[in-house]
C-alpha positions in Angstrom: 269.2 177.9 -36.9 268.6 176.8 -33.4 270.8 177.3 -30.2 271.7 174.2 -28.1 273.5 174.1 -24.8 275.8 171.2 -24.1 278.0 170.1 -21.2 281.6 169.2 -21.9 284.4 167.7 -19.8 287.0 170.3 -19.0 289.6 168.9 -21.5 287.1 168.8 -24.3 285.9 172.3 -23.5 289.4 173.6 -23.6 290.1 171.9 -26.9 286.9 173.4 -28.4 287.8 176.8 -27.1 291.4 176.7 -28.6 290.9 175.0 -32.0 288.9 177.8 -33.7 291.9 180.2 -33.3 294.1 177.6 -35.0 291.6 177.1 -37.8 290.6 180.8 -38.0 286.9 180.0 -37.5 284.2 180.2 -34.8 283.3 177.7 -32.1 279.9 177.5 -33.7 281.4 176.8 -37.2 283.8 174.2 -35.8 281.0 172.5 -33.8 278.6 172.4 -36.9 281.4 170.9 -39.1 282.3 168.3 -36.5 278.7 167.3 -35.9 277.8 167.2 -39.7 280.9 165.1 -40.4 280.2 162.7 -37.4 276.5 162.3 -38.2 277.2 162.0 -42.0 274.8 164.6 -43.0 275.0 167.3 -45.6 274.9 170.8 -44.1 272.2 173.1 -45.3 273.4 175.8 -47.7 273.6 179.2 -46.0 270.9 181.6 -46.7 271.9 185.0 -48.1 271.1 187.9 -45.8 269.0 190.2 -48.1 269.6 193.3 -46.2 273.3 193.1 -45.8 275.1 196.3 -46.9 271.8 198.0 -47.8 273.0 201.1 -46.0 276.6 200.8 -47.3 277.8 204.4 -47.6 281.4 203.9 -48.5 282.3 206.0 -45.4 284.3 204.0 -42.8 283.4 206.4 -40.0 279.7 206.1 -39.9 279.6 204.0 -36.8 282.0 206.3 -35.0 280.0 209.4 -36.0 276.5 207.9 -35.7 275.2 210.3 -33.0 276.3 213.3 -35.0 274.8 212.0 -38.3 271.5 211.1 -36.7 271.3 214.5 -34.9 271.9 216.2 -38.2 269.5 214.1 -40.3 266.7 214.1 -37.8 267.0 217.8 -36.9 263.7 219.7 -37.0 265.6 222.5 -38.8 266.7 220.3 -41.7 265.2 221.2 -45.0 262.9 218.6 -46.4 
């Protein structure tokens, strides 16, 4: 996927900024959908992210407790 920068008139920029909230999507997804429809091309299928949830622990507090977990796991006193 590539990033592209475009310049929009103020009214269009405002509409593009507001519409994703109404549709519950992102500006990027809205723009991709509009361009593929306008150009009449079939969007590429999304590639799966092979490493997604590889580290899923089932514990919802991992991000909040990350420093403590890393200190414990990487401690030189930890039994190996």
